[in-house]
C-alpha positions as semicolon CSV with decimal commas, in nm:
position;residue;x (nm);y (nm);z (nm)
1;M;7,374;4,979;10,877
2;S;7,663;5,208;10,860
3;V;7,651;5,488;10,571
4;P;7,948;5,531;10,393
5;S;8,072;5,922;10,459
6;L;8,073;6,120;10,142
7;T;8,402;6,322;10,249
8;P;8,701;6,145;10,184
9;N;8,939;6,038;10,438
10;C;9,215;6,273;10,572
11;P;9,458;6,276;10,838
12;D;9,373;6,457;11,178
13;T;9,562;6,789;11,147
14;G;9,324;7,036;11,255
15;F;9,280;7,117;10,889
16;D;8,957;7,010;10,670
17;C;9,019;6,809;10,383
18;D;9,007;7,099;10,131
19;M;9,244;7,295;10,321
20;Q;9,494;6,984;10,314
21;T;9,471;6,954;9,962
22;R;9,547;7,351;9,888
23;I;9,850;7,309;10,137
24;A;9,974;7,015;9,928
25;A;9,936;7,218;9,614
26;V;10,145;7,470;9,758
27;E;10,419;7,237;9,860
28;K;10,433;7,144;9,481
29;Y;10,398;7,488;9,358
30;V;10,674;7,640;9,540
31;L;10,894;7,365;9,437
32;T;10,874;7,536;9,092
33;R;10,997;7,885;9,194
34;P;11,284;8,062;9,217
35;G;11,445;8,072;9,553
36;T;11,326;7,946;9,884
37;V;10,959;8,007;10,043
38;G;10,881;7,979;10,387
39;I;10,515;7,987;10,488
40;V;10,317;7,948;10,826
41;L;9,949;7,911;10,791
42;R;9,738;7,944;11,115
43;D;9,352;7,866;11,196
44;R;9,250;8,098;11,454
45;K;8,913;7,907;11,480
46;T;9,069;7,541;11,494
47;G;9,412;7,617;11,662
48;A;9,574;7,428;11,373
49;V;9,902;7,535;11,233
50;W;10,138;7,449;10,917
51;R;10,442;7,516;10,856
52;N;10,648;7,445;10,573
53;A;10,992;7,317;10,551
54;H;11,145;7,707;10,534
55;A;10,936;7,840;10,794
56;D;11,210;7,854;11,048
57;D;11,467;7,999;10,734
58;M;11,642;8,333;10,853
59;V;11,541;8,602;10,595
60;W;11,547;8,986;10,581
61;T;11,252;9,125;10,722
62;A;11,225;9,416;10,494
63;S;10,963;9,649;10,540
64;T;10,758;9,360;10,746
65;I;10,931;9,481;11,058
66;K;10,758;9,827;11,032
67;L;10,423;9,644;11,153
68;A;10,611;9,563;11,502
69;M;10,725;9,930;11,516
70;V;10,370;10,051;11,493
71;V;10,256;9,778;11,769
72;N;10,532;9,934;11,956
73;L;10,482;10,277;11,915
74;F;10,100;10,248;12,017
75;E;10,201;10,047;12,305
76;R;10,436;10,284;12,442
77;N;10,178;10,580;12,401
78;A;9,893;10,353;12,564
79;A;10,150;10,309;12,887
80;G;10,213;10,717;12,901
81;K;10,613;10,651;12,833
82;I;10,553;10,852;12,482
83;T;10,295;11,065;12,378
84;L;10,246;11,026;11,989
85;T;10,178;11,372;11,794
86;A;9,936;11,431;11,487
87;E;10,300;11,417;11,276
88;D;10,390;11,097;11,420
89;R;10,044;10,929;11,356
90;G;10,060;11,065;11,012
91;L;10,398;10,877;10,999
92;I;10,264;10,560;11,124
93;Q;9,990;10,592;10,869
94;A;10,249;10,623;10,596
95;M;10,421;10,326;10,717
96;L;10,123;10,109;10,699
97;H;9,990;10,225;10,387
98;S;10,267;10,276;10,137
99;S;10,540;10,112;10,345
100;D;10,711;10,443;10,357
101;D;11,081;10,408;10,444
102;K;11,125;10,788;10,536
103;A;10,853;10,749;10,768
104;A;11,002;10,454;10,932
105;D;11,339;10,608;10,961
106;T;11,187;10,927;11,144
107;L;11,017;10,725;11,387
108;W;11,294;10,477;11,444
109;K;11,536;10,760;11,523
110;R;11,309;10,984;11,710
111;Y;11,194;10,703;11,953
112;S;11,506;10,487;11,992
113;G;11,575;10,203;11,757
114;P;11,737;10,029;12,058
115;T;11,417;10,043;12,261
116;F;11,240;9,891;11,958
117;N;11,431;9,611;11,903
118;A;11,447;9,546;12,291
119;A;11,062;9,485;12,256
120;F;10,994;9,279;11,932
121;P;11,048;8,934;12,139
122;A;10,748;9,008;12,342
123;Y;10,568;9,025;12,024
124;G;10,665;8,681;11,927
125;M;10,980;8,774;11,731
126;T;11,210;8,589;11,930
127;S;11,431;8,488;11,652
128;L;11,470;8,841;11,514
129;V;11,834;8,942;11,476
130;A;11,971;9,303;11,428
131;Q;12,247;9,260;11,149
132;R;12,565;9,458;11,184
133;G;12,814;9,578;10,926
134;Y;12,516;9,687;10,691
135;S;12,451;10,093;10,805
136;S;12,597;10,346;11,020
137;T;12,328;10,297;11,303
138;F;12,289;9,978;11,461
139;P;12,028;9,856;11,528
140;Y;11,842;9,997;11,223
141;W;11,516;9,854;11,090
142;G;11,586;9,826;10,759
143;F;11,890;9,567;10,836
144;E;11,731;9,261;11,048
145;K;11,657;8,924;10,992
146;C;11,376;8,693;11,137
147;T;11,150;8,371;11,023
148;P;10,805;8,320;10,916
149;N;10,752;8,202;11,260
150;D;10,823;8,523;11,377
151;L;10,581;8,702;11,132
152;D;10,345;8,435;11,223
153;R;10,370;8,506;11,613
154;L;10,357;8,883;11,558
155;M;10,025;8,859;11,352
156;T;9,882;8,688;11,615
157;Y;9,989;8,946;11,881
158;V;9,878;9,224;11,632
159;L;9,520;9,035;11,633
160;D;9,497;8,930;12,002
161;K;9,663;9,216;12,214
162;A;9,777;9,554;12,001
163;P;9,678;9,886;12,123
164;E;9,461;10,028;11,861
165;R;9,397;9,719;11,702
166;D;9,130;9,850;11,498
167;Y;9,313;10,105;11,313
168;I;9,601;9,895;11,263
169;L;9,393;9,613;11,085
170;S;9,205;9,859;10,880
171;Q;9,521;10,009;10,757
172;M;9,664;9,642;10,676
173;Q;9,311;9,614;10,477
174;G;9,330;9,957;10,303
175;V;9,698;9,952;10,178
176;G;9,830;10,151;9,863
177;P;9,911;10,001;9,544
178;E;10,246;9,937;9,636
179;Q;10,143;9,646;9,877
180;Q;9,841;9,510;9,687
181;W;10,010;9,188;9,641
182;G;10,051;8,867;9,845
183;V;9,829;8,788;10,132
184;W;9,611;9,119;10,068
185;R;9,525;9,004;9,708
186;S;9,283;8,726;9,905
187;G;9,069;9,020;10,017
188;A;9,215;9,042;10,321
189;G;9,495;9,250;10,500
190;A;9,851;9,262;10,472
191;K;10,166;9,421;10,557
192;N;10,419;9,345;10,305
193;G;10,794;9,410;10,264
194;W;11,072;9,359;9,974
195;S;11,426;9,464;9,914
196;E;11,727;9,365;9,722
197;E;11,999;9,265;9,970
198;D;12,330;9,078;9,920
199;G;12,248;9,081;9,574
200;G;11,931;8,910;9,590
201;W;11,546;8,994;9,654
202;V;11,323;8,905;9,935
203;M;10,983;8,934;9,894
204;N;10,742;8,884;10,228
205;S;10,396;8,917;10,309
206;V;10,215;8,851;10,643
207;G;9,848;8,929;10,746
208;F;9,499;8,794;10,766
209;A;9,192;8,670;10,598
210;G;8,873;8,510;10,637
211;P;8,546;8,612;10,839
212;G;8,633;8,684;11,166
213;R;8,975;8,704;11,049
214;R;8,989;8,320;11,084
215;Y;9,335;8,266;10,910
216;T;9,672;8,416;10,964
217;L;9,927;8,395;10,679
218;A;10,299;8,446;10,696
219;I;10,513;8,410;10,377
220;M;10,877;8,506;10,336
221;N;11,049;8,469;9,979
222;N;11,438;8,434;9,947
223;L;11,470;8,466;9,587
224;A;11,845;8,448;9,668
225;G;11,960;8,590;9,337
226;K;11,763;8,325;9,143
227;G;11,456;8,574;9,055
228;G;11,347;8,915;9,094
229;Y;11,072;9,141;9,229
230;D;10,818;9,039;8,985
231;E;10,876;8,663;9,021
232;G;10,848;8,683;9,455
233;R;10,559;8,901;9,419
234;A;10,377;8,641;9,170
235;T;10,491;8,367;9,404
236;D;10,370;8,534;9,737
237;T;10,070;8,603;9,570
238;E;9,990;8,246;9,420
239;V;10,031;8,092;9,777
240;A;9,794;8,295;9,951
241;R;9,545;8,263;9,646
242;I;9,574;7,889;9,659
243;L;9,533;7,882;10,042
244;L;9,249;8,112;10,090
245;D;9,035;8,257;9,833
246;G;8,682;8,090;9,888
247;R;8,771;7,996;10,227
248;N;8,560;8,072;10,503
């Protein structure tokens, strides 16, 4: 005699029923929010990945690209191509902790913007495109676009391959108040980015959460003039809360 299962039937997506319920709740939630929200959730334990309908939208990276810059600087340093000074490392810490733009400007100029951009596809940012016509410097870290899928792959690269990984992750967990929202809100680590471009705000968050850094989450929120900083910050934070709070 068979015993009825106490677990409701769920499609075989790689995500358990609880996570599938959370994903459905996020799908409904973002429909009520201004602009568009691209999301990629990855379970590194099972290999399951959920991408919503906007996961391939091209969006301004804002300061999320600083995470890729840090990876590249540490890779070049490890390969002996550059030698990072104590000042450089202070600037790297400022980029990760408080998303300092002046620090990013200094490192971008000092270590060649084109060299950074040439390396970014190797970190999974294969859709990244530097945008012309917005600054006298090209390429420039502050004017680039990518997709949530790019940020998802970047976060995976950081976790699996980045030199000085433990330092990077500890900085992402200990960010300043400017970045204490989005994925960070779920007791995790994040690199956030926010900017107002072409008359509309973008609010982005990428990071990791869960025991053993089981989950990664990339959110790119293009408000497109339909909302501002506060609305975008609230959206990213609620998406992370719904998906990740209490998960193990």
